[in-house]
Structures are given as structure tokens and as C-alpha cells.
C-alpha positions in Angstrom: 104.4 110.4 113.0 100.9 111.6 113.3 101.9 113.9 116.3 104.6 114.2 118.9 103.2 112.2 121.0 103.6 109.3 118.9 107.4 109.9 118.4 109.7 107.2 120.6 112.6 108.6 122.0 115.5 105.9 121.8 119.5 106.3 122.7 121.4 105.1 119.4 124.0 103.5 120.0 127.5 105.4 117.8 128.7 101.8 117.7 128.2 100.3 113.9 126.6 96.8 114.1 129.2 94.0 113.9 127.7 92.3 111.6 128.7 95.6 108.9 132.4 96.7 108.0 134.0 99.5 110.6 132.7 103.2 109.9 136.2 104.2 108.8 136.3 101.1 106.2 132.9 102.1 105.0 133.0 105.7 104.6 136.7 105.6 103.0 134.9 103.0 100.3 132.0 105.0 99.9 134.4 108.4 99.7 136.6 106.6 97.4 133.5 105.9 95.1 132.5 109.9 95.6 129.3 108.8 97.2 130.0 111.0 100.5 132.1 113.6 101.3 132.7 113.1 105.1 134.8 115.6 106.4 135.0 113.9 109.9 137.4 111.9 108.3 139.8 114.8 107.3 143.2 114.4 109.0 145.1 118.1 110.1 148.6 117.9 111.2 149.3 119.2 114.9 150.0 123.0 115.1 152.7 124.9 116.8 151.3 126.2 120.2 150.4 129.7 120.3 150.1 131.6 123.8 146.9 134.1 121.8 143.7 133.6 120.9 141.6 136.9 118.6 138.6 136.2 116.5 135.7 137.5 115.3 131.5 136.5 115.6 129.5 137.2 112.7 126.1 136.5 111.7 125.8 134.4 108.6 121.9 135.4 108.2 121.0 138.1 105.5 120.2 141.2 107.7 121.5 139.2 111.0 123.1 140.8 114.1 125.8 139.2 116.4 123.5 140.5 119.9 125.7 142.8 122.4 125.7 140.6 125.3 126.7 137.6 123.2 129.4 135.1 124.7 132.2 132.9 123.3 133.6 130.1 125.6 137.1 128.5 125.4 137.3 124.9 126.4 140.8 122.9 126.8 140.0 119.3 125.0 142.2 116.2 126.6 141.9 113.9 124.0 144.1 111.4 125.3 142.1 111.6 128.8 139.0 112.2 126.8 137.9 115.4 128.4 136.4 118.7 127.6 137.1 121.4 130.4 135.6 124.7 130.0 138.2 127.7 131.2 137.1 130.9 130.6 134.5 132.9 128.6 134.4 136.3 127.8 131.4 138.5 125.8 132.6 139.9 122.3 133.1 143.6 121.7 130.7 145.6 119.3 131.9 145.0 116.4 131.9 141.0 117.2 135.1 140.7 118.0 137.0 138.5 121.2 140.4 137.3 122.5 141.8 135.2 125.1 145.3 135.4 126.2 147.7 133.5 128.5 147.2 130.2 127.4 149.5 128.0 129.0 150.8 124.7 126.8 150.3 121.2 128.1 151.6 117.8 126.2 148.5 116.3 124.5 145.9 119.3 125.5 144.5 121.2 122.6 141.5 124.1 122.9 138.6 124.9 121.1 136.5 128.3 121.2 132.8 128.0 121.2 129.5 130.5 119.9 127.2 130.5 123.2 124.1 130.5 120.2 121.5 128.9 122.0 120.6 125.3 120.5 123.5 125.8 117.8 126.6 126.1 119.3 129.2 126.7 116.5 133.1 125.9 117.2 136.6 125.7 115.8 139.1 123.4 117.1 142.4 125.1 116.9 144.3 122.2 116.5 143.1 122.4 113.0 143.6 126.3 112.7 147.1 127.7 111.4 146.5 131.4 112.8 145.2 131.8 116.2 144.9 135.0 116.0 142.2 134.8 112.6 139.7 132.7 114.1 136.4 133.2 112.8 132.6 131.9 114.2 129.9 132.1 112.2 126.3 132.1 113.5 122.9 132.3 111.8 119.1 133.3 112.8 117.1 130.5 113.2 114.2 128.9 111.3 111.7 125.8 111.9 111.1 125.3 108.2 112.5 123.1 106.3 111.8 124.3 102.7 115.8 125.0 102.5 116.8 121.2 103.2 117.5 119.1 100.2 119.3 115.5 99.4 121.8 115.9 97.0 122.6 112.0 97.4 121.1 109.0 98.5 123.6 106.3 99.2 122.1 102.8 100.6 124.6 99.8 100.1 124.2 96.4 101.3 127.5 95.3 102.1 127.1 91.7 104.2 124.1 89.3 103.4 123.9 86.1 105.8 121.6 83.8 103.7 121.4 81.2 106.3 119.8 83.8 108.6 118.4 85.9 105.6 119.6 88.6 106.9 121.6 91.7 105.2 123.6 94.3 106.8 122.6 97.8 105.5 124.6 100.9 105.2 123.0 104.5 103.8 124.8 107.6 103.5 123.0 111.0 103.0 124.2 113.7 102.3 122.0 116.9 103.0 122.4 120.4 102.1 120.8 123.7 103.6 120.7 126.4 100.7 119.3 129.1 103.3 121.1 131.4 105.0 119.4 130.5 108.5 120.0 127.3 110.8 117.0 124.8 111.0 116.4 124.0 114.5 113.0 122.4 115.2 110.5 124.2 118.2 110.2 120.9 120.4 107.9 123.2 122.9 105.6 123.5 120.2 102.8 121.4 121.5 101.2 121.1 117.7 105.2 119.5 116.7 104.5 116.4 114.4 106.8 114.3 113.1 106.6 116.2 109.7 108.3 119.2 111.4 111.7 117.6 112.2 114.6 115.8 109.6 113.0 112.6 109.0 113.8 109.6 107.0 112.3 106.3 106.7 113.7 102.5 106.8 112.2 99.1 105.1 109.4 97.5 107.2 111.6 95.3 110.3 115.1 97.3 110.4 116.2 96.4 113.7 120.4 97.5 115.4 119.7 100.9 113.9 123.1 103.4 114.4 123.6 106.5 113.2 126.2 109.2 112.8 126.7 112.5 111.5 128.5 115.6 110.8 125.5 118.3 112.7 125.7 119.4 115.6 124.4 117.8 118.4 121.2 116.7 118.6 118.6 113.5 119.5 117.7 110.2 117.3 114.2 110.0 117.8 113.5 106.3 116.5 109.6 105.2 115.1 108.5 102.0 113.4 108.7 103.9 110.0 112.6 105.1 110.4 113.8 107.8 112.4 113.7 111.5 112.8 116.1 114.2 113.9 116.2 116.8 116.1 119.9 118.0 115.5 120.7 121.6 113.7 121.0 122.1 110.3 123.1 124.9 109.6 123.7 126.4 106.1 126.3 124.3 104.0 126.3 120.7 103.4 126.9 117.7 106.0 126.8 113.5 106.0 124.2 111.3 107.8 125.6 107.5 108.0 123.0 104.9 109.0 123.5 101.1 109.7 120.9 98.6 110.0 119.8 95.1 109.6 117.0 93.9 107.7 115.4 90.3 107.7 113.7 89.6 104.5 111.7 86.4 103.5 111.2 84.5 100.4 114.0 85.4 98.2 114.2 89.2 99.0 111.9 92.6 100.7 110.6 95.8 99.1 111.4 99.4 100.1 109.5 102.4 99.5 111.6 104.9 99.2 109.8 108.2 100.8 111.9 111.5 99.6 110.3 114.3 101.7 113.3 116.6 99.9 113.8 115.0 97.0 117.5 114.0 96.2 119.2 114.7 93.3 120.9 111.4 93.0 119.8 108.0 94.7 122.4 104.9 94.1 121.8 101.7 95.4 124.3 98.7 95.8 124.2 95.3 96.2 127.1 92.2 96.3 127.5 90.6 92.8 125.0 87.9 92.9 123.0 88.9 95.8 120.0 89.4 93.7 118.9 92.5 91.6 117.5 95.4 92.2 114.4 97.6 90.5 112.8 101.0 91.0 111.3 104.0 89.3 113.9 106.1 87.8 116.5 103.6 88.2 119.2 103.3 84.9 120.6 99.7 83.5 123.1 98.0 86.1 126.2 98.7 86.2 129.2 96.7 87.8 131.5 98.2 90.2 134.4 96.8 92.1 134.3 97.7 95.8 137.9 97.1 97.8 138.3 94.0 95.5 134.8 92.8 95.7 132.0 93.4 93.0 128.5 94.8 93.6 125.8 95.5 90.7 124.9 99.5 90.7 121.8 101.2 90.0 121.2 104.7 90.0 118.0 107.3 89.3 118.6 111.5 89.1 116.6 114.4 90.3 113.5 113.3 92.3 111.4 115.9 93.3 110.4 116.6 96.3 107.7 114.1 98.1 108.6 111.5 95.7 108.5 108.4 96.4 110.5 105.3 94.7 109.3 101.7 95.3 112.3 99.7 95.8 112.7 95.9 94.9 115.3 93.4 96.2 114.7 89.7 94.6 116.8 86.7 94.1 118.7 87.4 97.2 120.7 84.2 98.8 118.9 81.7 100.4 120.0 78.8 103.2 120.9 75.6 101.3 119.0 72.1 102.4 121.9 71.3 105.0 121.7 74.3 106.6 117.8 74.6 106.8 118.2 71.0 108.3 120.6 72.0 110.8 119.1 74.7 112.1 116.2 72.6 112.2 117.7 70.3 114.5 119.9 73.2 116.5 116.8 74.9 117.7 113.7 74.0 119.6 111.6 73.9 116.3 112.4 69.7 116.3 111.3 69.0 119.8 108.3 71.1 119.5 107.0 68.9 116.1 108.1 65.6 117.8 105.9 66.2 120.5 102.8 67.3 118.6 103.4 64.4 116.4 103.8 62.1 119.6 101.0 63.9 121.3 98.8 63.5 118.1 99.7 59.8 118.0 99.0 59.4 121.9 95.6 61.1 121.6 94.6 58.5 118.6 95.3 55.7 120.7 93.4 57.0 123.3 90.7 57.8 121.6 90.6 54.5 119.8 90.5 52.9 123.4 87.9 55.0 124.9 85.6 54.6 122.1 86.6 50.5 121.7 85.9 50.7 125.8 82.5 52.2 125.4 81.2 49.8 122.4 82.0 47.1 124.5 80.4 48.3 127.6 76.8 49.3 125.6 77.4 45.6 124.3 77.3 44.5 127.7 74.9 46.7 128.9 72.4 45.0 126.0 73.5 41.3 127.1 73.1 42.1 131.2 69.1 43.5 129.9 68.8 40.6 128.0 69.7 38.4 130.9 67.4 40.3 133.6 64.9 40.1 131.1 65.0 36.3 130.8 65.7 35.6 134.9 62.4 37.9 135.6 60.3 35.6 133.2 61.9 32.3 134.8 61.2 33.5 138.2 57.4 34.6 137.2 57.0 31.3 135.8 58.4 29.5 139.2 56.1 31.8 140.6 53.2 30.9 138.4 53.8 27.1 139.6 53.9 27.6 142.8 49.9 29.5 142.8 49.2 26.5 140.8 50.1 23.6 143.0 48.3 25.6 146.0 45.0 26.0 143.9 45.5 29.8 143.8 45.0 29.6 139.8 42.6 26.8 138.1 44.3 24.9 135.5 43.2 26.6 132.3 44.8 30.2 132.9 47.7 28.2 134.9 48.4 26.4 131.1 47.9 29.6 129.0 49.7 31.8 131.3 52.6 29.3 131.7 52.9 28.6 127.5 52.7 32.5 127.0 56.0 33.0 129.5 58.0 30.1 127.9 57.3 31.7 124.5 58.7 35.0 125.6 61.6 33.3 126.9 62.6 31.3 124.0 62.0 34.5 122.2 65.1 36.1 124.3 68.2 36.5 122.0 70.9 34.0 122.7 68.9 32.7 125.4 70.6 29.4 126.9 68.9 26.3 126.9 69.3 25.3 130.1 67.5 28.1 131.4 64.4 27.8 129.4 61.7 25.8 131.8 60.3 22.7 131.1 
């Protein structure tokens, strides 16, 4: 990405590609191996309804303050109808406190309080809070610097491989950490904004069907040729990013240069047992792990500095059988094109030979016609000479010399018919 104009905005579907296992199953598998702590999967028991909400807004940035006109909004959440409705807002006090009273309970309705902090709007769902009179909302001052962003773990897993089509379904889980005390938010109004100023991750060449989910606050996914970038705010603390995509490979595998602009404490790759091998800089020995009754090979590397790159090679991946290749050949339109091409070449060859033979015969015929025309002229001249001699227009010596010469020329013509030779 050389500049902001080179970024292509694309709406990324939140549904996982059908060729990959579902989000919950995958995340559960990864959690079981300690690859990711995805907070969004935690379940909270429903709490008893309370008629009043009290809380405080604090600024988590050292030296930061809560603006005097800062507002907090109350929303009702109807999960059954998939609706979020704003109810009321209030301005915080000088000490950052706020309250909402006279709440009315309704079946299936919960409440959410949101701090109106601009691009970053921290919120708390009251369904997960035991004491509604002790709600805490933390805001942060903003920064456009990515210096405090780091990757604690990068897990790339290939749960499915279709040998027939040479396609692999890839799931990647990235745990990131903002170790500072400011929320990272890109300045999208900056005309000098480039891809280097965004939270970005590269993917293998030729990826498709990209899907991204995360624990980060709402933002946009910007898909580019080399991968994708995110405009989601990154508050202090840890968050997980899940992505899935499809990669097509040629031959027996593919190569992927993993770029780590934020470094990585740990990089781990998993491939189904029998699905090939993995090599890359800094990886230890191959280990076997069992994931939901399936065996995977796993390689791991640690402590990659910011800006490092890992040349990863996947090789020995499954290939289609000869029968599958032949079947795909006849099921597709390729064989039709090949047959048309072969028949066309044959017809062109036949047509070319016919045209060559026709031209050769025509040339031979033309030569014979020229010979016959020349011989006929000689015979005609002899006849005219005879008439001139009989009319006394030519003396006898000239007549005989000229006639003998014409007879000689006629006899020398190739393939001359004897019947045409004058006596």
C-alpha cells in the first residue's frame, strides 16, 4: 500500500466460508489449545432486573481528563428482535458520575450504557453486570501511533484441504495487545494517510473469500491485494482477530512470506497430518497434536522482532488422483475445446493439402495448355506458308527452308501428338 488512494474498501461478510468449520467450533478448538482467549465466547448467566443504573466515567490515560460536557447514553437491547434502541442520555457530573433511574423491565429486554467518546465508544452490557449501581466506563485519549501495538500470538491453521481442486481453507487467529494507555484510532482525514498508518496484515497471494471478525470496537475492513487493513479502534489491553480465507495452490504447495510489522511473541502453524510439510525461519521441530480427534502437525517459532518477515513454505500437499483429473477434464468444457482444436487442425491440414494439390495440378495443366497452344500456332503457320507458296507469293527455296524449320520446332515440342505433325 503506497497511499490512501490505493486502499480498496470492501464490505467483508461476517459469515465464515462454507468450506471452513463454523466460528464457534473453530474458536473452541483454538481455545482448547491455548491459541486464543476470545472473550466474545464467554457466557454470562442472566441477572435479576434492577430499576436503577449508577456509574462513573474515568480516563485511563495518564494525565487524561473526562470532558465536562461528556455524555453517557442508555440503550435497550431486544435480542429476540435484534434491535438496539436509544432510550435516554445524560451528562456526567464533575466527578464523572452518571445515573439512570425508573427503569422498566420487559421480557427479553436488557440494557447497555455507552460512553459517547467519538470514534471510540466503550460500552457495558448490564446483562453481564451483577451490581448495576457500580458501572465503570473507561475512556482514553487518542493516538495515531502504532508503536504500542504488538502481536502476542499468530496462529495459522489449515483445517480443510480439497485435493481435487487444490484449494485449502485457512483459519488465522491473531492476538494483539495495546501496551500503551491511549486508544489507537487512525486519522482518516489526513490526506497523507498510507497503509503503513493502518492496522494491517498480509495474506498469501491469490487469497479469496476473506472473512474477518474481532473483539475490537466497530470499524472498517479494507481489503487490498496483499491482505487487509483495519480502521477499528484499538484500546489498551488485549483483543483477538479471527479471519478465514481460501487459497489455491499449484503443484504440491504454496509459499507465504508472513510480514510482522508489529513483531510476534509466538507464531504457530498447523497442517493436517498427511497434508504436507511446513518450513520457515525460526521454527522448531515438527510436533503432532490432536484437534477434535484429528491429527495435525504443528511448528512454532518465538520472539520475532517488529518488521521481521518469515518465508513459509507449504509443500507435499495433497494432489488430485489421475481418475479425478480425467473426470474433471471431461466434466468441464476443456475437452470440448481440445477436440475442436484437434479436429480444426486436421481439417486445416486436409484443406491445405487439397489446395496445394489443386494448385499443382492447375500449374501442370497450364504448362500443357501453353505447349498445345504453341504447337497449334506452328501448325497454323505451316498451313499459311503452304497457301502462300501455292499462291506464288513465296519462292520454292524459301518455302522449303521455312517449312522444314517449322516442322522441326513442332517435333521438338514435348508430348506432341503425332497426328498433329504436318507431313
